[in-house]
C-alpha positions in Angstrom: -6.5 -68.3 58.7 -7.4 -64.7 57.6 -11.1 -65.5 57.9 -10.7 -66.6 61.6 -8.7 -63.4 62.4 -11.4 -61.3 60.8 -14.0 -63.0 63.0 -11.8 -62.6 66.0 -11.2 -58.9 65.3 -15.0 -58.3 64.8 -15.9 -60.2 68.0 -13.2 -58.4 70.0 -14.5 -55.0 68.8 -18.1 -56.0 69.5 -17.3 -57.2 73.1 -15.4 -54.0 73.8 -18.4 -52.0 72.5 -20.8 -53.9 74.8 -18.5 -53.5 77.8 -18.2 -49.8 77.0 -22.0 -49.4 76.6 -22.7 -51.1 79.9 -20.1 -49.0 81.7 -21.8 -45.8 80.3 -25.2 -47.0 81.4 -23.9 -47.7 84.9 -22.2 -44.3 85.2 -24.9 -42.3 83.3 -28.5 -43.6 83.4 -29.4 -41.0 80.8 -27.2 -42.7 78.3 -29.4 -45.9 78.5 -32.5 -43.8 78.0 -30.9 -42.2 74.9 -30.4 -45.7 73.4 -34.0 -46.6 74.1 -35.5 -43.5 72.5 -37.7 -44.2 69.4 -35.9 -43.3 66.2 -39.0 -41.5 64.8 -41.4 -39.3 66.7 -45.1 -39.8 66.4 -46.9 -37.3 64.3 -48.2 -34.4 66.3 -51.4 -32.5 65.3 -50.7 -30.1 62.4 -47.1 -31.3 61.9 -46.0 -32.2 58.4 -44.6 -35.6 57.6 -41.4 -34.2 56.0 -40.8 -32.1 59.1 -40.9 -35.1 61.3 -38.5 -37.0 59.1 -36.1 -34.1 59.1 -36.2 -33.8 62.8 -35.7 -37.5 63.2 -32.7 -37.6 60.9 -31.1 -34.7 62.8 -31.7 -36.4 66.1 -30.1 -39.6 64.9 -27.0 -37.6 63.7 -26.7 -35.9 67.1 -27.1 -39.2 69.0 -24.5 -40.9 66.7 -22.0 -38.0 67.2 -22.4 -38.2 70.9 -22.0 -42.0 70.9 -18.8 -41.7 68.8 -17.4 -39.0 71.1 -18.0 -41.2 74.2 -16.5 -44.2 72.4 -13.4 -42.2 71.6 -13.1 -41.1 75.2 -13.4 -44.8 76.4 -10.6 -45.9 74.0 -8.4 -43.1 75.1 -8.7 -44.1 78.7 -8.0 -47.8 77.9 -4.6 -47.8 76.1 -3.9 -51.5 76.8 -7.0 -52.6 75.0 -6.4 -50.2 72.1 -2.8 -51.4 71.7 -4.0 -55.0 71.5 -6.5 -54.1 68.9 -3.9 -52.1 66.9 -1.5 -55.1 67.1 -4.1 -57.5 65.7 -5.1 -55.0 63.0 -1.4 -54.5 61.8 -0.9 -58.3 61.8 -4.0 -58.8 59.7 -2.9 -56.1 57.3 0.6 -57.7 56.9 -1.0 -61.0 56.2 -3.4 -59.5 53.7 -0.5 -57.7 52.0 1.3 -61.0 51.6 -1.8 -62.6 50.1 -2.2 -59.7 47.7 1.5 -60.0 46.6 0.9 -63.8 46.0 -2.2 -63.1 44.0 -0.5 -60.5 41.8 2.4 -62.9 41.2 0.0 -65.6 40.2 -1.9 -63.3 37.8 1.3 -62.3 36.2 2.5 -65.9 35.9 -0.8 -66.9 34.3 -0.7 -64.0 31.9 2.9 -64.9 30.8 1.9 -68.5 30.4 -1.1 -67.5 28.3 1.1 -65.3 26.1 3.6 -68.1 25.7 0.9 -70.6 24.7 -0.5 -68.1 22.2 3.0 -67.6 20.7 3.4 -71.4 20.4 0.0 -71.6 18.7 0.9 -68.7 16.4 4.3 -70.1 15.6 2.8 -73.5 14.9 0.1 -71.9 12.6 2.8 -70.0 10.7 4.8 -73.2 10.3 1.7 -75.0 9.1 1.0 -72.3 6.5 4.6 -72.2 5.4 4.5 -76.0 4.7 1.2 -75.7 2.9 2.6 -72.9 0.7 5.7 -75.0 -0.1 3.6 -77.9 -1.1 1.5 -75.7 -3.4 4.7 -74.2 -4.9 6.1 -77.7 -5.5 2.9 -78.6 -7.3 3.2 -75.4 -9.4 0.0 -73.9 -8.0 -0.5 -70.2 -7.8 -0.1 -68.7 -4.3 -2.2 -65.6 -3.7 -3.0 -65.6 0.1 -0.5 -64.3 2.7 -0.9 -63.8 6.4 1.7 -62.4 8.8 1.8 -61.2 12.4 3.3 -57.8 13.3 5.6 -57.2 16.2 2.6 -55.7 18.0 0.6 -58.9 17.5 -1.7 -57.6 14.8 -2.6 -60.1 12.0 -2.4 -58.8 8.5 -3.8 -60.9 5.6 -3.7 -60.2 1.9 -5.4 -62.1 -0.9 -3.7 -60.9 -4.1 -6.5 -62.0 -6.3 -9.0 -60.0 -4.3 -6.6 -57.0 -4.3 -6.3 -57.3 -8.1 -10.0 -57.3 -8.5 -10.6 -54.4 -6.2 -7.8 -52.4 -8.0 -9.4 -53.1 -11.3 -12.9 -52.0 -10.1 -11.4 -48.8 -8.6 -9.8 -47.8 -11.9 -12.9 -48.7 -13.9 -15.1 -46.6 -11.5 -12.8 -43.6 -12.3 -12.7 -44.0 -16.1 -9.1 -45.3 -16.0 -9.7 -48.3 -18.3 -6.1 -48.4 -19.5 -5.0 -49.0 -15.9 -7.7 -51.7 -15.4 -6.8 -53.5 -18.6 -3.0 -53.4 -17.9 -3.3 -55.4 -14.7 -2.2 -59.0 -15.1 -4.8 -61.7 -15.1 -2.5 -64.0 -13.1 -0.4 -62.6 -10.2 2.9 -64.4 -9.6 5.7 -63.4 -7.3 9.4 -64.3 -7.4 10.8 -65.7 -4.1 12.5 -62.3 -3.5 9.2 -60.4 -4.1 7.4 -62.8 -1.8 10.0 -62.3 1.0 9.7 -58.5 0.5 5.9 -58.7 0.8 6.0 -60.8 3.9 8.6 -58.5 5.6 6.4 -55.4 4.8 3.4 -57.1 6.3 5.3 -57.9 9.5 6.3 -54.3 9.7 2.7 -53.1 9.7 2.0 -52.3 6.0 -1.7 -53.1 6.0 -3.0 -51.7 2.7 -2.2 -52.7 -0.9 -3.1 -51.8 -4.5 -1.9 -52.9 -7.9 -0.6 -50.3 -10.3 0.4 -50.6 -14.0 3.9 -49.7 -15.2 5.2 -46.2 -14.5 5.3 -45.5 -18.3 1.5 -45.9 -18.5 1.0 -43.9 -15.3 3.0 -41.0 -16.8 1.0 -41.0 -20.0 -2.2 -40.8 -18.1 -1.1 -38.0 -15.8 -3.8 -35.5 -16.8 -6.5 -38.2 -16.5 -5.3 -39.1 -13.0 -5.4 -35.5 -11.9 -8.9 -34.9 -13.2 -10.5 -38.2 -12.1 -8.8 -38.5 -8.7 -8.1 -35.0 -7.5 -10.7 -32.8 -9.3 -13.9 -34.7 -9.9 -16.3 -34.5 -6.9 -17.2 -37.5 -4.8 -21.0 -37.8 -4.3 -22.2 -37.7 -0.7 -19.3 -35.8 0.8 -19.9 -32.8 3.1 -18.9 -29.5 1.5 -15.7 -29.1 3.6 -14.5 -32.4 2.3 -15.5 -32.0 -1.4 -12.9 -31.5 -4.1 -12.3 -28.2 -5.8 -9.8 -27.6 -8.6 -6.4 -29.0 -7.5 -3.1 -27.1 -7.6 -0.3 -29.1 -9.3 3.0 -27.1 -9.8 4.1 -26.9 -13.5 7.6 -27.9 -12.7 6.3 -31.0 -11.0 4.1 -31.8 -14.0 6.9 -31.5 -16.6 10.3 -32.1 -15.0 9.9 -34.7 -12.2 11.7 -38.0 -12.3 10.5 -41.3 -10.7 12.8 -43.4 -8.6 12.9 -47.0 -7.5 10.1 -48.4 -9.8 10.3 -51.5 -12.1 10.5 -50.6 -15.8 7.9 -51.8 -18.2 5.7 -53.8 -15.8 3.2 -53.4 -13.1 3.8 -53.8 -9.4 2.1 -54.2 -6.0 2.3 -51.1 -3.7 2.0 -51.6 0.0 1.5 -48.7 2.5 0.4 -48.2 6.1 -3.0 -46.6 6.6 -1.9 -45.0 9.9 -0.2 -41.6 10.5 3.0 -40.5 8.9 6.0 -41.5 11.2 7.0 -38.6 13.4 10.7 -39.4 12.8 10.3 -38.2 9.2 9.0 -34.7 10.1 10.7 -31.3 10.3 13.6 -32.1 7.9 14.8 -30.0 5.0 15.3 -31.6 1.6 19.0 -31.8 2.1 18.5 -33.7 5.4 15.7 -35.6 3.8 18.0 -36.9 1.2 20.5 -37.9 3.7 18.5 -38.9 6.8 15.3 -40.1 5.2 17.0 -42.0 2.4 19.0 -43.7 5.1 16.0 -44.3 7.3 14.0 -45.7 4.3 16.9 -47.8 3.2 17.2 -49.3 6.7 13.5 -50.1 6.7 13.6 -51.4 3.2 11.0 -48.8 2.3 10.2 -46.7 -0.8 8.8 -43.2 -1.0 5.6 -42.4 -2.8 5.4 -41.0 -6.4 3.0 -38.3 -7.5 0.8 -40.8 -9.4 0.7 -43.2 -6.4 -0.3 -40.3 -4.1 -3.2 -39.3 -6.4 -4.4 -42.9 -6.4 -4.0 -43.5 -2.6 -5.6 -40.2 -1.4 -8.7 -40.9 -3.5 -8.9 -44.5 -2.4 -8.6 -43.6 1.3 -11.1 -40.7 0.9 -13.7 -43.1 -0.4 -12.9 -45.6 2.4 -13.0 -43.0 5.2 -15.4 -40.4 4.0 -12.8 -37.6 4.8 -9.3 -36.4 3.9 -7.6 -37.5 7.2 -5.1 -39.6 5.2 -3.3 -36.6 3.7 -4.8 -33.6 5.4 -2.5 -30.7 6.4 -2.6 -29.3 9.9 -0.7 -26.6 11.8 -0.2 -29.1 14.6 2.8 -31.1 13.4 1.8 -34.3 15.2 -1.6 -34.3 13.4 -0.5 -33.2 9.9 -0.3 -35.8 7.1 1.5 -33.5 4.6 4.0 -35.7 2.9 7.2 -35.7 0.9 6.8 -37.8 -2.3 10.4 -39.1 -2.0 10.4 -41.0 -5.2 9.2 -38.1 -7.3 12.0 -35.5 -7.5 12.9 -32.4 -9.6 16.4 -31.2 -10.2 16.4 -28.7 -7.3 14.3 -30.5 -4.8 11.6 -33.0 -3.9 7.8 -33.1 -4.5 5.4 -32.7 -1.6 1.6 -33.2 -1.5 -1.3 -32.6 0.8 -5.0 -32.0 1.2 -5.5 -28.3 2.0 -8.6 -28.0 4.3 -8.8 -24.2 3.9 -8.7 -24.3 0.1 -10.5 -27.6 -0.1 -8.1 -28.9 -2.7 -5.2 -31.2 -3.4 -1.9 -29.1 -3.3 1.2 -30.5 -5.0 4.5 -28.5 -5.1 8.2 -29.0 -4.8 10.6 -27.9 -2.0 14.2 -26.8 -2.3 17.3 -27.5 -0.3 16.4 -25.3 2.8 12.6 -25.9 2.9 11.3 -27.7 5.9 8.3 -27.8 8.3 7.2 -29.5 11.5 4.0 -30.5 9.6 5.9 -32.0 6.6 6.9 -35.7 6.8 7.3 -38.7 4.5 4.8 -41.5 4.1 6.7 -44.8 3.5 5.6 -47.4 1.0 6.9 -50.8 -0.2 7.1 -51.7 -3.9 6.7 -55.4 -4.7 7.6 -56.3 -8.3 5.4 -59.0 -10.0 6.4 -61.4 -12.7 
């Protein structure tokens, strides 16, 4: 139907133009001679080719302008024909508009159907994996692979055996043999720990590392500082290279660790993205009240000093820069973080990479200290058997 109307519109316009052209020729013989003039003049003696082309183009423009002017005059003197053409054009536009609406509705319907089909497949795949894990558990087999889908549709997969091996290699590469040797040869999770792991993955926690018990971590504090925050990393540009870190003495000697299993290792999950903006700009008092409540609602933990030292080095080696924990005057860009599970009597520990000083800075902040660049990076502790 639309195609026929288009043809009709084009033919109608062409007929009107022919009628108009003939009328002009009858009334003005010069107009007919204009139409019959050659588009390009023949080259005259001594005249350059570019000059001829330029003159020809200008002549065509002038003739076209004159033709359009005369066409407008004809349409203005024939209102009935113009009204008929406008009516057909509007009808055609309305019909095209209806077709476009139908096409958009069809596209949206197909997209929704595709999403629904993908969700069915995803749900079916999760159910298949769940049954497979239940069968393995019933046979007493070790379960080490987990896959979950976040609310945003991102798939996160963890292989605990691979994470254990990578954690061991990381500690060995940094002369932390006691950490490497303390990791269990066999990783087993209780049903509660498995549920906590899966929930964290669904909430977007996409990185993980095994750590030994907090007692061993505390005993190796000086080695952690030297190996992970002071020793240079080969291949880094100068502005990213480590210099001597600053670790506040009160933090070194008086801090307490919260929310960690006693006497055994654990799996630590964290998000490799930016610190949540909702955690920034709070004093320690409001941090204790609002952030503890926020973290409790999300079933999150804060970081400790030892964990921060490990993660900042691991992320540096992965990224080749300090963007994971770098301070910035622009609050939205800064990754300066409270270490909510390392606290001193009068405040909370905070840590960052200081670009200007090219070092790791660790201090503590009192009840009224705050900053738009200071937030809190969440983590999730998963106890292992």
